[in-house]
Every structure is written in C-alpha cells, then in structure tokens.
C-alpha positions as CSV (number, residue, x, y, z in Angstrom):
1,M,89.9,111.7,64.8
2,R,92.0,111.0,67.9
3,V,93.8,107.7,68.5
4,I,95.6,106.8,71.7
5,T,97.9,103.8,72.3
6,L,99.1,102.7,75.7
7,N,100.9,99.7,77.1
8,M,99.1,99.3,80.5
9,N,101.5,96.9,82.2
10,G,98.3,95.4,83.6
11,I,94.8,96.8,83.2
12,R,93.9,96.3,86.8
13,A,97.0,98.2,88.0
14,A,96.2,101.0,85.5
15,A,92.6,101.1,86.7
16,R,93.8,101.6,90.3
17,K,95.9,104.5,89.1
18,G,92.8,106.3,87.6
19,F,92.9,105.2,84.0
20,F,89.1,104.8,83.6
21,E,88.5,108.2,85.3
22,W,91.0,109.8,82.9
23,L,89.8,108.2,79.7
24,P,86.4,110.0,79.1
25,H,88.1,113.4,79.2
26,Q,90.6,112.7,76.3
27,K,88.2,113.0,73.4
28,A,89.5,109.8,71.9
29,D,87.8,107.9,69.1
30,V,89.9,104.8,69.3
31,I,92.2,103.6,72.1
32,C,94.6,100.7,71.6
33,L,95.9,98.9,74.7
34,Q,98.6,96.4,75.1
35,E,99.7,94.1,78.0
36,V,96.3,94.2,79.6
37,R,97.3,91.0,81.5
38,I,93.9,89.8,82.5
39,Q,91.5,86.9,82.0
40,E,87.8,87.0,81.2
41,H,86.6,86.2,84.7
42,Q,88.7,89.1,86.2
43,F,87.0,91.9,84.2
44,T,85.1,94.6,86.0
45,E,82.1,96.2,84.4
46,E,84.0,99.3,83.4
47,M,86.6,97.1,81.6
48,R,83.9,95.2,79.7
49,N,81.8,98.3,78.9
50,P,83.9,101.5,79.3
51,P,81.4,104.4,79.2
52,G,81.0,105.7,75.7
53,F,83.1,103.0,74.1
54,H,82.8,99.6,72.5
55,A,85.5,97.2,73.8
56,E,87.2,94.3,72.1
57,Y,89.9,92.2,73.7
58,F,92.3,89.4,72.6
59,L,93.7,87.8,75.7
60,A,96.7,85.6,76.2
61,E,96.1,81.9,77.1
62,K,98.6,82.3,80.0
63,P,97.0,84.0,83.0
64,G,98.5,87.4,83.9
65,Y,100.3,87.7,80.6
66,S,100.3,90.0,77.5
67,G,96.9,90.6,75.9
68,V,95.6,93.5,73.8
69,A,92.4,95.6,73.4
70,I,90.7,98.2,71.3
71,Y,88.1,100.6,72.6
72,S,86.2,102.6,70.0
73,R,83.3,105.1,69.9
74,Q,81.9,103.2,67.0
75,K,81.4,99.5,66.9
76,P,83.7,97.9,64.4
77,D,82.4,96.2,61.2
78,R,84.7,93.3,61.8
79,V,87.3,92.2,64.3
80,R,90.3,90.0,63.7
81,R,92.0,88.3,66.7
82,G,95.5,87.2,65.9
83,I,97.9,87.5,63.0
84,G,97.6,83.9,62.0
85,W,100.7,82.5,63.7
86,K,99.7,80.2,66.5
87,E,102.8,80.7,68.7
88,A,102.1,84.5,68.8
89,D,98.4,84.3,68.9
90,Q,98.4,82.2,72.0
91,E,100.0,85.2,73.7
92,G,97.3,87.7,72.5
93,R,99.5,90.2,70.6
94,F,97.5,91.3,67.6
95,L,94.0,92.7,67.4
96,Q,92.5,94.3,64.3
97,A,89.2,96.4,64.2
98,D,87.8,97.4,60.8
99,F,85.7,100.5,60.3
100,G,84.7,100.7,56.6
101,N,88.0,101.2,54.7
102,L,90.0,101.8,57.8
103,S,91.7,99.1,59.9
104,V,93.2,99.9,63.3
105,V,95.5,97.3,64.9
106,S,96.6,97.0,68.5
107,L,100.0,95.4,68.5
108,Y,102.3,94.1,71.2
109,L,105.6,93.0,69.8
110,P,107.5,90.6,72.1
111,S,110.4,91.7,74.2
112,G,113.6,89.7,73.9
113,S,115.2,91.1,77.0
114,S,114.8,87.9,79.1
115,G,117.2,85.9,77.0
116,E,118.1,84.2,73.7
117,L,115.0,82.1,73.5
118,R,112.6,85.0,73.7
119,Q,114.8,87.1,71.4
120,N,114.6,84.4,68.8
121,F,110.8,84.4,69.2
122,K,110.8,88.1,68.8
123,F,112.7,87.8,65.5
124,Q,110.2,85.1,64.3
125,F,107.3,87.4,65.1
126,M,109.0,90.3,63.3
127,N,109.3,88.1,60.2
128,Q,105.6,87.1,60.4
129,L,104.6,90.8,60.9
130,Y,106.8,92.0,58.1
131,T,105.0,89.6,55.7
132,W,101.6,90.7,56.9
133,M,102.6,94.4,56.6
134,K,104.0,93.9,53.1
135,G,100.7,92.3,52.0
136,K,98.6,95.0,53.4
137,R,100.5,97.7,51.5
138,K,99.2,96.0,48.4
139,S,95.6,96.4,49.5
140,R,93.3,99.5,49.1
141,R,92.6,99.7,52.8
142,E,94.1,102.3,55.1
143,F,95.8,100.9,58.2
144,L,97.0,102.3,61.5
145,I,99.1,100.0,63.6
146,C,99.3,101.2,67.2
147,G,101.3,99.7,69.9
148,D,104.4,98.7,71.8
149,W,107.0,97.8,69.1
150,N,109.7,97.1,71.7
151,I,112.2,98.7,69.3
152,A,113.8,102.1,69.5
153,H,114.5,102.8,65.8
154,T,117.3,105.4,65.9
155,E,119.5,107.2,68.3
156,K,116.9,109.9,68.5
157,D,114.6,107.4,70.1
158,I,116.7,106.4,73.1
159,K,118.5,108.4,75.8
160,N,121.5,106.0,76.1
161,A,122.2,104.8,72.6
162,R,125.8,103.8,73.3
163,G,125.1,101.8,76.4
164,N,122.2,99.8,74.8
165,R,123.7,98.8,71.4
166,N,123.8,95.1,72.5
167,N,120.5,95.1,74.3
168,S,117.2,93.8,73.0
169,G,115.1,96.7,71.7
170,F,118.1,98.5,70.2
171,L,119.9,95.7,68.4
172,P,121.2,96.4,64.9
173,E,119.0,93.7,63.5
174,E,115.9,95.2,65.1
175,R,116.7,98.7,64.0
176,A,117.4,97.5,60.4
177,W,114.0,95.7,60.4
178,M,112.2,98.9,61.3
179,T,114.1,100.8,58.6
180,E,112.9,98.2,56.0
181,V,109.3,98.5,57.3
182,L,109.5,102.3,56.8
183,D,111.7,102.8,53.8
184,E,111.1,99.7,51.7
185,L,107.5,98.9,52.6
186,G,106.5,102.5,52.9
187,W,104.8,102.6,56.3
188,V,105.0,105.9,58.1
189,D,105.9,106.5,61.7
190,T,103.5,109.2,62.4
191,Y,105.3,110.8,65.4
192,R,108.5,110.9,63.5
193,H,106.7,112.3,60.4
194,L,105.4,115.2,62.5
195,H,108.5,115.6,64.7
196,P,111.5,114.7,62.5
197,N,114.1,116.0,65.0
198,A,112.5,115.4,68.4
199,E,114.3,113.4,71.0
200,G,113.5,113.4,74.7
201,D,109.9,114.6,74.2
202,G,109.1,111.4,72.3
203,Y,110.2,108.9,74.9
204,S,107.3,106.6,75.9
205,W,108.9,104.0,78.2
206,W,111.2,104.3,81.2
207,S,112.7,101.6,83.2
208,N,111.6,101.2,86.8
209,R,115.2,100.9,87.8
210,G,117.2,103.8,89.1
211,N,115.8,107.3,88.4
212,A,115.0,106.7,84.7
213,W,111.7,108.6,84.8
214,A,113.1,111.5,86.8
215,N,116.1,111.8,84.5
216,N,114.1,111.1,81.4
217,T,116.3,108.2,80.5
218,G,113.7,106.8,78.2
219,W,113.0,104.9,75.0
220,R,110.5,105.7,72.2
221,I,109.2,102.2,71.6
222,D,105.4,103.0,71.4
223,A,104.4,104.2,68.0
224,L,101.5,104.5,65.5
225,L,102.5,103.4,62.0
226,A,100.2,104.4,59.1
227,T,99.7,103.7,55.5
228,P,101.0,106.8,53.5
229,N,97.7,108.4,52.6
230,L,96.4,108.1,56.1
231,A,99.7,109.5,57.5
232,L,99.3,112.6,55.3
233,T,96.2,113.5,57.4
234,S,98.2,113.5,60.6
235,L,97.8,116.8,62.5
236,K,99.3,116.3,65.9
237,A,101.3,113.6,67.7
238,M,102.4,113.8,71.4
239,V,103.3,111.7,74.4
240,Y,101.2,112.4,77.4
241,K,103.1,112.6,80.7
242,D,100.9,114.5,83.1
243,K,99.6,111.3,84.7
244,R,101.2,107.9,84.9
245,F,99.2,104.7,84.6
246,S,102.2,102.4,83.7
247,D,105.9,102.4,83.0
248,H,104.8,103.4,79.5
249,A,103.1,106.7,78.6
250,P,100.0,107.2,76.4
251,V,100.8,108.3,72.8
252,F,98.3,110.5,71.1
253,L,97.7,111.0,67.3
254,D,95.2,113.4,65.9
255,L,94.1,113.0,62.3
256,K,92.0,115.1,59.9
257,S,90.0,112.1,58.9
258,T,87.1,110.8,61.0
259,I,85.9,107.2,61.2
260,E,82.7,108.3,59.5
261,Y,84.8,109.3,56.5
262,F,86.0,105.7,56.1
263,V,82.6,104.0,56.5
264,Q,80.8,106.0,53.9
C-alpha cells in the first residue's frame, strides 16, 4: 500500500503545475492533501472526481484558506470531518477516512509564525490533538496520521537549528510535545523509523525567501505517524523532489499491508 501526503499551498496552483497529470503515475492507494485553499463552487471536475480515486474534502469556512482532502482508490466505509473542536474545525484541519480496521487522517496543524495569537491557537490545537491521539492508542484500530505538522522535531529535521530555536515550528515546547507523542503515547514517525540518521534528504518544506530550495535549507515538517503495529509494516519512506507543486514536497510511504487486508 502506498500513501502520499502533500501540503499543496493551494490546489488550484498545484493543478496548474501539473499535479493531476502527475498523480495517476504514482501508484498511490491513498493521498492526503493539506492547505487545499478552495471552496465548493471553485472545484473543477478533476478535483471532484480525480481519475481512479474517490475524493473527500473538509474545507475551511474562510475562503482561500486551509482545508484538507483524502483521495483513495477504495471508497471509505466512513468519513469524519473535524476533530470535534469548533475553533479548529472551522478552519478545515482534520479529515479521517476509515477502511475496515484502518483509519487514515489528513492533518494540517496550524502555524504560529504570524504572531502570538496564532501560536497560542496552535498550542490549543496541539492539546486537543494530543488528547485525541492518546484515546486512539487505546482502541484496536490502526491509524495513519498524514500531514503538515508544522513542527521540526529534532535538529536532524531542520537545516538551521541554531537560528530557529526561537521560531514557531522549532520551539522547545513544540519539540517536547512531539517527543511526548512518540515516546509516551507510542506513535511512530515512519520516516524516522526507516531513516534514523537521515538529515537533508528528509526535508519537506523550504521557504520561498532567499535560495532555500537551491541550498536545501529545509525543514522536515510533513510526516506520517502510525500506530506501532502498522509502522512495523513500513517498507519505504521518501521525499519526492523531482517535480514541485508547492513549497512543500510530497512524502511517500510504502507499507506491506493493503487496504483489502484491513477491510476483511
């Protein structure tokens, strides 16, 4: 089973850059998208019905803002829109698709880079998400949370660690939260599980300022976190950089399991 996650920085912009021509050739079973930044009346036919896929969206109430999506080869048994916290759900940041005993989530964690107000909102969302993730670890379901976490966990996950210690996305409180998610709750960062020492190859976001892309001055903030048993089936994780659709790069995860395995 192949899963791809990508922050699109606008689905219409990504479409103009060839995303929908590229997608059918990737042999993906599930694609999780973040920051689609679109409203219902703006959809094209290929966005509503991407060839070969079933499409589910959870859009922000504010036009041109946030929003997440899941494309899947198989139609989900159930779809959940929102994490249950109104303030975040208005921004379209959490979408869950269930396939038998497997749940796949497309997640767009807020950025706090615009100021203290949004950083506080980010911390509140993190608290809500932590509670949700703690509860799901007690269930018998397998979960895969795919998305833009807007947190670089360790110094391996960012090019300029020293210069970003006081910046949103690399704050000590954010990094400690991610450590708790992994070490105390037991979720597994699948890329880091397969590549424990990788650094630059794992970056998934580059600022549009300066020559960040050319110099690979990046951050690894896009990740797929799995429940432990599911993570053990991970075969390959990689960041795709041959084509660019956004300031983020697609992150691929290949698993031994298939969706059919979970729906039996």
